[in-house]
LUMPA-766051 format. One record per residue (C-alpha): residue number from 0; residue in three letters; x, y, z. Coordinates in Angstrom, 1 decimal. Layout:
<pts>
- resi | resn | x | y | z
- NUM | ala | X | Y | Z $
...
</pts>
This chain:
<pts>
- resi | resn | x | y | z
- 0 | met | -10.2 | -37.4 | 81.4 $
- 1 | phe | -11.9 | -35.5 | 84.3 $
- 2 | arg | -10.4 | -32.0 | 84.4 $
- 3 | val | -10.3 | -30.0 | 87.7 $
- 4 | leu | -9.4 | -26.3 | 87.8 $
- 5 | gln | -7.5 | -25.6 | 91.0 $
- 6 | glu | -7.5 | -22.0 | 92.2 $
- 7 | val | -4.5 | -20.8 | 94.2 $
- 8 | ala | -2.5 | -17.6 | 94.5 $
- 9 | thr | 0.7 | -19.1 | 93.1 $
- 10 | met | 2.4 | -22.5 | 92.6 $
- 11 | asp | 5.6 | -21.5 | 94.5 $
- 12 | val | 6.8 | -22.5 | 97.9 $
- 13 | gly | 3.9 | -23.0 | 100.3 $
- 14 | gly | 1.9 | -25.6 | 102.1 $
- 15 | val | -1.2 | -25.7 | 99.9 $
- 16 | glu | 1.0 | -25.6 | 96.8 $
- 17 | arg | 3.1 | -28.5 | 98.0 $
- 18 | leu | -0.1 | -30.4 | 99.0 $
- 19 | leu | -1.6 | -30.0 | 95.5 $
- 20 | tyr | 1.6 | -31.1 | 93.8 $
- 21 | asp | 1.9 | -34.2 | 96.0 $
- 22 | tyr | -1.8 | -35.0 | 95.5 $
- 23 | tyr | -1.6 | -34.7 | 91.8 $
- 24 | thr | 1.6 | -36.7 | 91.6 $
- 25 | his | -0.2 | -39.6 | 93.3 $
- 26 | leu | -3.4 | -39.2 | 91.3 $
- 27 | gln | -1.8 | -39.8 | 87.9 $
- 28 | gly | -3.3 | -42.8 | 86.3 $
- 29 | glu | -6.7 | -42.2 | 88.0 $
- 30 | glu | -8.3 | -40.4 | 85.0 $
- 31 | val | -8.2 | -37.1 | 86.8 $
- 32 | ala | -6.2 | -34.1 | 85.5 $
- 33 | phe | -5.4 | -30.9 | 87.4 $
- 34 | asp | -5.2 | -27.4 | 85.8 $
- 35 | phe | -4.3 | -24.3 | 87.7 $
- 36 | val | -5.4 | -20.7 | 87.7 $
- 37 | ile | -3.0 | -18.4 | 89.5 $
- 38 | phe | -2.3 | -14.7 | 89.9 $
- 39 | asp | 0.2 | -12.8 | 87.7 $
- 40 | arg | 3.7 | -13.3 | 89.1 $
- 41 | glu | 7.2 | -12.0 | 88.5 $
- 42 | gln | 8.7 | -15.5 | 88.1 $
- 43 | glu | 7.6 | -19.1 | 87.6 $
- 44 | gly | 6.7 | -21.0 | 90.7 $
- 45 | ile | 8.9 | -24.0 | 91.6 $
- 46 | phe | 6.0 | -26.4 | 91.0 $
- 47 | glu | 4.9 | -25.0 | 87.6 $
- 48 | lys | 7.5 | -26.7 | 85.4 $
- 49 | pro | 7.1 | -30.2 | 86.8 $
- 50 | leu | 3.3 | -30.0 | 86.7 $
- 51 | lys | 3.4 | -28.7 | 83.1 $
- 52 | glu | 5.5 | -31.7 | 82.3 $
- 53 | lys | 2.8 | -33.9 | 83.8 $
- 54 | gly | 0.2 | -32.3 | 81.4 $
- 55 | cys | -1.3 | -29.6 | 83.7 $
- 56 | arg | -2.4 | -26.4 | 82.1 $
- 57 | phe | -1.7 | -23.0 | 83.8 $
- 58 | tyr | -3.8 | -19.8 | 83.5 $
- 59 | thr | -2.8 | -16.5 | 85.0 $
- 60 | val | -5.3 | -13.8 | 86.0 $
- 61 | pro | -4.8 | -10.3 | 87.5 $
- 62 | arg | -4.8 | -9.9 | 91.2 $
- 63 | leu | -8.1 | -9.0 | 92.8 $
- 64 | his | -8.1 | -5.2 | 93.4 $
- 65 | gly | -10.9 | -2.8 | 93.9 $
- 66 | leu | -14.1 | -4.0 | 92.2 $
- 67 | gly | -12.0 | -6.8 | 90.6 $
- 68 | leu | -13.4 | -6.3 | 87.1 $
- 69 | asp | -10.1 | -7.3 | 85.3 $
- 70 | tyr | -9.9 | -10.3 | 87.5 $
- 71 | ile | -13.5 | -11.3 | 86.9 $
- 72 | lys | -13.2 | -10.8 | 83.1 $
- 73 | ala | -10.0 | -12.9 | 82.9 $
- 74 | leu | -11.4 | -15.7 | 85.2 $
- 75 | trp | -14.6 | -15.9 | 83.1 $
- 76 | lys | -12.5 | -16.3 | 79.9 $
- 77 | val | -10.6 | -19.2 | 81.6 $
- 78 | leu | -13.8 | -20.9 | 82.6 $
- 79 | lys | -15.5 | -20.6 | 79.2 $
- 80 | glu | -12.5 | -21.8 | 77.3 $
- 81 | gly | -11.1 | -24.5 | 79.6 $
- 82 | arg | -14.1 | -26.9 | 79.5 $
- 83 | phe | -13.6 | -28.0 | 83.2 $
- 84 | asp | -15.6 | -30.7 | 84.9 $
- 85 | ala | -15.0 | -29.3 | 88.3 $
- 86 | val | -13.4 | -26.3 | 90.1 $
- 87 | his | -11.6 | -26.5 | 93.5 $
- 88 | ala | -11.0 | -23.2 | 95.2 $
- 89 | his | -8.4 | -22.9 | 97.9 $
- 90 | arg | -8.8 | -19.2 | 98.9 $
- 91 | gly | -11.4 | -19.4 | 101.6 $
- 92 | ser | -14.1 | -16.8 | 101.6 $
- 93 | arg | -12.4 | -15.1 | 98.6 $
- 94 | ser | -13.3 | -18.2 | 96.6 $
- 95 | phe | -16.7 | -16.8 | 96.0 $
- 96 | phe | -15.8 | -15.2 | 92.7 $
- 97 | leu | -14.6 | -18.5 | 91.1 $
- 98 | leu | -17.6 | -20.4 | 92.5 $
- 99 | phe | -20.1 | -17.9 | 91.2 $
- 100 | leu | -18.6 | -17.6 | 87.8 $
- 101 | ala | -18.2 | -21.4 | 87.6 $
- 102 | trp | -21.9 | -21.7 | 88.4 $
- 103 | leu | -22.7 | -19.3 | 85.6 $
- 104 | ala | -20.5 | -21.3 | 83.2 $
- 105 | gly | -22.3 | -24.5 | 84.0 $
- 106 | val | -19.4 | -26.3 | 85.9 $
- 107 | lys | -21.2 | -29.1 | 87.6 $
- 108 | val | -18.8 | -29.7 | 90.6 $
- 109 | arg | -17.7 | -26.7 | 92.6 $
- 110 | val | -15.6 | -27.3 | 95.6 $
- 111 | val | -14.5 | -24.7 | 98.2 $
- 112 | his | -11.7 | -25.6 | 100.6 $
- 113 | ser | -10.9 | -24.2 | 104.1 $
- 114 | his | -7.2 | -24.3 | 104.9 $
- 115 | ile | -7.4 | -21.9 | 107.9 $
- 116 | ala | -8.6 | -22.6 | 111.5 $
- 117 | phe | -8.4 | -18.9 | 112.5 $
- 118 | glu | -7.8 | -15.6 | 110.7 $
- 119 | pro | -7.9 | -12.2 | 112.3 $
- 120 | asp | -10.2 | -9.8 | 110.5 $
- 121 | gly | -8.5 | -6.6 | 111.5 $
- 122 | ser | -11.6 | -4.3 | 111.1 $
- 123 | phe | -15.3 | -4.4 | 111.2 $
- 124 | ala | -15.5 | -3.8 | 107.5 $
- 125 | lys | -13.2 | -6.7 | 106.7 $
- 126 | his | -15.1 | -9.0 | 109.2 $
- 127 | leu | -18.4 | -8.1 | 107.5 $
- 128 | lys | -17.0 | -8.8 | 104.0 $
- 129 | thr | -15.6 | -12.1 | 105.2 $
- 130 | val | -18.9 | -13.2 | 106.7 $
- 131 | val | -20.8 | -12.3 | 103.5 $
- 132 | phe | -18.3 | -14.0 | 101.2 $
- 133 | lys | -18.4 | -17.1 | 103.4 $
- 134 | arg | -22.1 | -17.4 | 103.0 $
- 135 | leu | -22.0 | -16.7 | 99.3 $
- 136 | ser | -19.3 | -19.3 | 98.8 $
- 137 | arg | -21.5 | -21.9 | 100.6 $
- 138 | leu | -24.4 | -20.8 | 98.3 $
- 139 | phe | -22.6 | -21.4 | 95.0 $
- 140 | ala | -20.5 | -24.4 | 96.1 $
- 141 | thr | -21.7 | -28.0 | 95.6 $
- 142 | asp | -19.2 | -29.3 | 98.2 $
- 143 | leu | -17.4 | -27.9 | 101.3 $
- 144 | phe | -13.9 | -29.1 | 102.1 $
- 145 | ala | -11.6 | -28.5 | 105.1 $
- 146 | cys | -8.2 | -29.7 | 106.2 $
- 147 | gly | -9.4 | -30.5 | 109.7 $
- 148 | asp | -12.3 | -30.1 | 112.2 $
- 149 | asp | -11.2 | -26.7 | 113.4 $
- 150 | ala | -10.8 | -25.4 | 109.9 $
- 151 | ala | -14.3 | -26.7 | 109.1 $
- 152 | arg | -15.9 | -25.0 | 112.1 $
- 153 | phe | -14.1 | -21.7 | 111.5 $
- 154 | met | -15.1 | -21.4 | 107.8 $
- 155 | trp | -18.3 | -23.4 | 107.5 $
- 156 | gly | -19.7 | -23.4 | 111.1 $
- 157 | thr | -19.7 | -27.2 | 111.4 $
- 158 | asp | -17.5 | -30.2 | 111.2 $
- 159 | asp | -20.4 | -32.6 | 110.4 $
- 160 | pro | -18.9 | -35.1 | 108.0 $
- 161 | arg | -22.2 | -35.2 | 106.2 $
- 162 | lys | -21.8 | -31.5 | 105.3 $
- 163 | val | -18.0 | -31.0 | 105.1 $
- 164 | his | -15.6 | -33.3 | 103.4 $
- 165 | lys | -12.3 | -33.6 | 105.3 $
- 166 | met | -9.2 | -33.7 | 102.9 $
- 167 | thr | -6.2 | -34.2 | 105.2 $
- 168 | asn | -2.9 | -32.3 | 104.6 $
- 169 | ala | -1.3 | -35.6 | 103.8 $
- 170 | ile | 2.3 | -36.0 | 102.8 $
- 171 | asp | 4.6 | -38.5 | 101.1 $
- 172 | thr | 5.9 | -40.1 | 104.3 $
- 173 | gly | 8.3 | -42.2 | 102.2 $
- 174 | arg | 10.4 | -39.1 | 101.5 $
- 175 | phe | 11.3 | -38.9 | 105.2 $
- 176 | cys | 12.2 | -42.6 | 105.8 $
- 177 | asp | 15.9 | -42.3 | 104.8 $
- 178 | ala | 16.5 | -38.5 | 105.1 $
- 179 | leu | 17.9 | -38.9 | 108.6 $
- 180 | ser | 20.8 | -40.9 | 107.3 $
- 181 | arg | 21.9 | -37.7 | 105.5 $
- 182 | arg | 21.7 | -35.5 | 108.6 $
- 183 | glu | 25.4 | -34.9 | 109.1 $
- 184 | gln | 26.1 | -34.5 | 105.4 $
- 185 | val | 23.5 | -31.8 | 105.1 $
- 186 | arg | 24.7 | -30.0 | 108.2 $
- 187 | gln | 28.3 | -30.0 | 106.9 $
- 188 | ser | 27.1 | -28.6 | 103.6 $
- 189 | leu | 25.5 | -25.7 | 105.5 $
- 190 | gly | 28.6 | -25.1 | 107.5 $
- 191 | ile | 27.1 | -26.4 | 110.7 $
- 192 | thr | 29.5 | -27.9 | 113.3 $
- 193 | asp | 28.2 | -28.3 | 116.9 $
- 194 | glu | 25.6 | -25.5 | 116.9 $
- 195 | leu | 22.0 | -26.2 | 117.9 $
- 196 | val | 20.1 | -25.8 | 114.6 $
- 197 | leu | 16.8 | -23.9 | 114.9 $
- 198 | gly | 14.9 | -23.8 | 111.7 $
- 199 | thr | 11.7 | -22.9 | 109.9 $
- 200 | val | 10.3 | -23.7 | 106.5 $
- 201 | ala | 7.6 | -21.1 | 105.6 $
- 202 | arg | 6.5 | -18.4 | 103.3 $
- 203 | ile | 7.9 | -15.1 | 104.6 $
- 204 | asp | 4.7 | -13.2 | 105.0 $
- 205 | gln | 2.5 | -11.6 | 107.7 $
- 206 | gln | 0.7 | -14.8 | 108.6 $
- 207 | lys | 4.0 | -16.6 | 109.6 $
- 208 | asn | 5.0 | -13.7 | 111.9 $
- 209 | pro | 8.6 | -13.4 | 110.8 $
- 210 | arg | 9.3 | -10.3 | 112.9 $
- 211 | tyr | 8.5 | -12.3 | 116.0 $
- 212 | leu | 10.7 | -15.0 | 114.7 $
- 213 | leu | 13.6 | -12.6 | 114.7 $
- 214 | lys | 12.8 | -11.5 | 118.3 $
- 215 | ile | 13.1 | -15.2 | 119.3 $
- 216 | ala | 16.4 | -15.4 | 117.5 $
- 217 | gln | 17.7 | -12.2 | 119.2 $
- 218 | ala | 16.7 | -13.6 | 122.6 $
- 219 | val | 18.4 | -16.9 | 121.9 $
- 220 | lys | 21.6 | -15.1 | 120.8 $
- 221 | glu | 21.6 | -12.9 | 123.9 $
- 222 | ser | 21.1 | -15.9 | 126.1 $
- 223 | gly | 24.6 | -17.1 | 125.0 $
- 224 | met | 23.3 | -20.3 | 123.5 $
- 225 | lys | 25.4 | -21.7 | 120.7 $
- 226 | ala | 22.8 | -21.9 | 118.0 $
- 227 | val | 21.9 | -20.8 | 114.5 $
- 228 | leu | 18.5 | -20.1 | 112.9 $
- 229 | leu | 18.0 | -21.4 | 109.3 $
- 230 | val | 15.1 | -19.8 | 107.4 $
- 231 | ala | 13.9 | -21.7 | 104.3 $
- 232 | gly | 11.4 | -19.9 | 102.0 $
- 233 | thr | 10.7 | -16.7 | 100.3 $
- 234 | gly | 7.8 | -14.3 | 100.2 $
- 235 | pro | 6.6 | -10.7 | 100.1 $
- 236 | met | 8.2 | -9.7 | 103.4 $
- 237 | glu | 11.6 | -11.2 | 102.6 $
- 238 | glu | 13.4 | -8.0 | 101.8 $
- 239 | glu | 12.0 | -6.3 | 104.9 $
- 240 | ile | 13.0 | -9.2 | 107.2 $
- 241 | arg | 16.5 | -9.4 | 105.8 $
- 242 | gly | 16.9 | -5.7 | 106.5 $
- 243 | leu | 15.5 | -6.1 | 110.0 $
- 244 | ala | 17.8 | -9.0 | 110.7 $
- 245 | ala | 20.8 | -6.8 | 109.7 $
- 246 | asn | 19.6 | -4.0 | 111.9 $
- 247 | met | 19.3 | -6.4 | 114.8 $
- 248 | asn | 22.9 | -7.6 | 114.2 $
- 249 | leu | 21.5 | -11.1 | 113.5 $
- 250 | met | 23.1 | -11.8 | 110.1 $
- 251 | gly | 25.2 | -14.9 | 110.4 $
- 252 | phe | 23.2 | -16.1 | 113.4 $
- 253 | val | 20.1 | -16.0 | 111.1 $
- 254 | arg | 20.7 | -17.5 | 107.7 $
- 255 | phe | 18.3 | -17.2 | 104.8 $
- 256 | leu | 18.3 | -20.3 | 102.5 $
- 257 | gly | 15.7 | -19.2 | 100.0 $
- 258 | val | 13.5 | -21.8 | 98.3 $
- 259 | arg | 14.5 | -25.4 | 99.0 $
- 260 | gln | 13.3 | -28.6 | 97.4 $
- 261 | asp | 15.2 | -30.9 | 99.7 $
- 262 | ile | 12.8 | -30.4 | 102.7 $
- 263 | pro | 13.1 | -33.9 | 104.2 $
- 264 | asp | 16.9 | -33.6 | 104.2 $
- 265 | leu | 16.7 | -30.0 | 105.6 $
- 266 | leu | 14.3 | -31.1 | 108.4 $
- 267 | ala | 16.6 | -34.0 | 109.3 $
- 268 | ala | 19.4 | -31.4 | 109.8 $
- 269 | phe | 17.3 | -29.3 | 112.2 $
- 270 | asp | 17.2 | -29.8 | 116.0 $
- 271 | val | 14.2 | -27.6 | 116.8 $
- 272 | phe | 11.5 | -26.2 | 114.4 $
- 273 | leu | 9.9 | -22.8 | 115.1 $
- 274 | leu | 6.6 | -21.6 | 113.7 $
- 275 | pro | 5.3 | -18.5 | 115.6 $
- 276 | ser | 2.3 | -18.0 | 113.2 $
- 277 | leu | -0.5 | -15.5 | 113.8 $
- 278 | phe | -3.0 | -18.0 | 112.4 $
- 279 | glu | -2.9 | -21.4 | 110.6 $
- 280 | gly | -5.1 | -24.3 | 109.5 $
- 281 | leu | -3.2 | -27.6 | 109.6 $
- 282 | pro | 0.0 | -26.5 | 108.0 $
- 283 | val | 1.6 | -29.1 | 105.8 $
- 284 | thr | 5.1 | -28.2 | 107.1 $
- 285 | leu | 4.1 | -29.4 | 110.6 $
- 286 | met | 3.0 | -32.8 | 109.2 $
- 287 | glu | 6.5 | -33.0 | 107.6 $
- 288 | thr | 8.3 | -32.0 | 110.9 $
- 289 | gln | 6.4 | -34.8 | 112.6 $
- 290 | ala | 7.3 | -37.3 | 109.9 $
- 291 | ser | 10.9 | -36.3 | 110.5 $
- 292 | gly | 10.7 | -36.9 | 114.2 $
- 293 | leu | 11.5 | -33.2 | 114.8 $
- 294 | gln | 10.4 | -31.3 | 117.9 $
- 295 | ala | 8.4 | -28.2 | 116.9 $
- 296 | leu | 7.6 | -25.1 | 118.9 $
- 297 | val | 4.6 | -23.3 | 117.5 $
- 298 | ser | 2.4 | -20.4 | 118.6 $
- 299 | asp | -0.8 | -21.1 | 120.5 $
- 300 | arg | -2.7 | -19.6 | 117.5 $
- 301 | val | -2.1 | -22.9 | 115.7 $
- 302 | thr | -4.8 | -25.5 | 116.2 $
- 303 | arg | -4.0 | -28.2 | 118.7 $
- 304 | glu | -5.6 | -30.7 | 116.3 $
- 305 | met | -2.2 | -30.4 | 114.5 $
- 306 | asp | -0.3 | -32.5 | 117.1 $
- 307 | lys | -0.6 | -36.1 | 115.9 $
- 308 | val | 2.4 | -37.8 | 117.5 $
- 309 | gly | 3.3 | -35.7 | 120.5 $
- 310 | leu | 6.1 | -33.7 | 119.0 $
- 311 | ile | 4.5 | -30.2 | 119.0 $
- 312 | arg | 4.6 | -27.7 | 121.9 $
- 313 | phe | 2.3 | -24.6 | 121.9 $
- 314 | leu | 3.6 | -21.3 | 123.2 $
- 315 | pro | 2.2 | -17.8 | 123.6 $
- 316 | leu | 3.2 | -14.8 | 121.5 $
- 317 | asn | 4.3 | -12.6 | 124.5 $
- 318 | asp | 6.2 | -9.3 | 124.0 $
- 319 | asp | 9.1 | -11.0 | 125.7 $
- 320 | pro | 9.9 | -14.3 | 124.0 $
- 321 | ala | 11.7 | -15.7 | 127.1 $
- 322 | cys | 9.4 | -18.7 | 127.2 $
- 323 | trp | 10.5 | -19.6 | 123.7 $
- 324 | val | 14.1 | -19.5 | 124.7 $
- 325 | glu | 13.4 | -21.7 | 127.7 $
- 326 | ala | 11.4 | -24.2 | 125.5 $
- 327 | ile | 14.3 | -24.4 | 123.1 $
- 328 | arg | 16.6 | -25.2 | 126.0 $
- 329 | glu | 14.2 | -27.9 | 127.2 $
- 330 | ala | 13.6 | -29.4 | 123.7 $
- 331 | lys | 14.9 | -33.0 | 123.4 $
- 332 | ala | 15.1 | -35.1 | 120.3 $
- 333 | pro | 13.3 | -38.4 | 120.4 $
- 334 | ala | 15.5 | -41.4 | 121.0 $
- 335 | asp | 14.8 | -42.7 | 117.5 $
- 336 | arg | 13.5 | -40.1 | 115.0 $
- 337 | ser | 13.2 | -42.6 | 112.2 $
- 338 | val | 10.0 | -44.3 | 113.6 $
- 339 | tyr | 7.9 | -41.1 | 113.2 $
- 340 | ala | 7.3 | -41.4 | 109.4 $
- 341 | arg | 5.4 | -44.6 | 110.1 $
- 342 | lys | 3.5 | -43.0 | 113.0 $
- 343 | val | 2.3 | -40.2 | 110.7 $
- 344 | leu | 1.2 | -42.7 | 108.1 $
- 345 | asp | -0.7 | -44.7 | 110.7 $
- 346 | ala | -2.4 | -41.5 | 111.8 $
- 347 | gly | -4.0 | -41.3 | 108.3 $
- 348 | tyr | -1.8 | -38.7 | 106.7 $
- 349 | asp | -0.1 | -40.7 | 104.0 $
- 350 | ile | -0.6 | -39.1 | 100.5 $
- 351 | ser | -1.1 | -42.4 | 98.5 $
- 352 | cys | -4.3 | -43.4 | 100.3 $
- 353 | gln | -5.7 | -39.8 | 100.6 $
- 354 | ala | -5.0 | -39.0 | 96.9 $
- 355 | lys | -7.0 | -42.1 | 95.8 $
- 356 | lys | -9.9 | -40.9 | 98.0 $
- 357 | leu | -9.8 | -37.5 | 96.4 $
- 358 | gly | -9.9 | -38.9 | 92.9 $
- 359 | glu | -12.8 | -41.1 | 93.8 $
- 360 | phe | -14.6 | -38.1 | 95.3 $
- 361 | tyr | -14.3 | -36.0 | 92.1 $
- 362 | leu | -15.5 | -38.8 | 89.8 $
- 363 | lys | -18.4 | -39.8 | 92.1 $
- 364 | arg | -19.6 | -36.2 | 92.4 $
- 365 | tyr | -19.4 | -35.8 | 88.6 $
- 366 | val | -21.4 | -38.9 | 87.9 $
- 367 | glu | -24.0 | -37.9 | 90.5 $
- 368 | lys | -24.5 | -34.5 | 89.0 $
- 369 | lys | -24.7 | -36.0 | 85.5 $
- 370 | glu | -27.4 | -38.5 | 86.6 $
- 371 | arg | -29.5 | -35.8 | 88.2 $
- 372 | arg | -29.3 | -33.7 | 85.1 $
- 373 | asn | -30.5 | -36.6 | 83.0 $
- 374 | glu | -33.4 | -37.3 | 85.4 $
- 375 | ala | -34.5 | -33.7 | 85.1 $
</pts>
């Protein structure tokens, strides 16, 4: 069995987490096993139990603070004891630590993955650290990955397929084929009658810009539109955003659903999807909205490479979100939402095909490295 250590912050709700779960589910039987190294957390992530049942091992390490000595020590122990054939790091430039330690530990295949097409640095010091860590990550990686061309150019400076392997944010399109038949049932279970259902599925953190999402909700409410905003997900800013919604008199208009595992059904119940992110790569959730035939309004910070079937509209993050309200009014559902799962599949984003390619990549790289070592 070829064992790959995947490094992510958590295995809770999130695009990368869902992506890895789906990839591994469709890789079973391909002689490839995933293990995960994650940060200490207060509770078990939603994907941990089902992955453990599939034979995956989980390791926890302290969060990276200061010089990161506790993190480095714990990560080194994982690498020495785990006997991994490959590591696959999903934390951008911060992946340097895993790649360097894996190199020291003799791990032959070291993959670093860019999931972000743009990320604000905030300060010169942070920008400098990011630039340095990007270069160090490239130095100690054997292979560079990206979720798309923009993410490749942003992190690695090139989208040349000879230098960067493109691993698409593929989804299980089959999960969306019959979800639309349950649309009214789901809406009734949520207490929805004839309201326009605005929705988002996202981690509640700074990247997803939840404060601006509430500004949009407030503007929609003040416009007199009969609507409701459903927020599925959790995250470090959840308590703050719930409090802010209460202070803005939005409770009831905005409903927090927490972590949901019935995403296809939930998207089927939505009328318009909102994602005013500050930065993104190719978010998995937007592949899912497209497979659901759902109109999505997203910030212009999201790469336009994301729009695969003509259902995404890009809007600015102005102080006054009036343009978002107008776009919501103008949004129209396709005549037949059920055909879009097939369109996403045809665009090359079906998980079955992509998972097989990933498994073949891991095994091929391992054989190549082994052969070079024997020749030396």
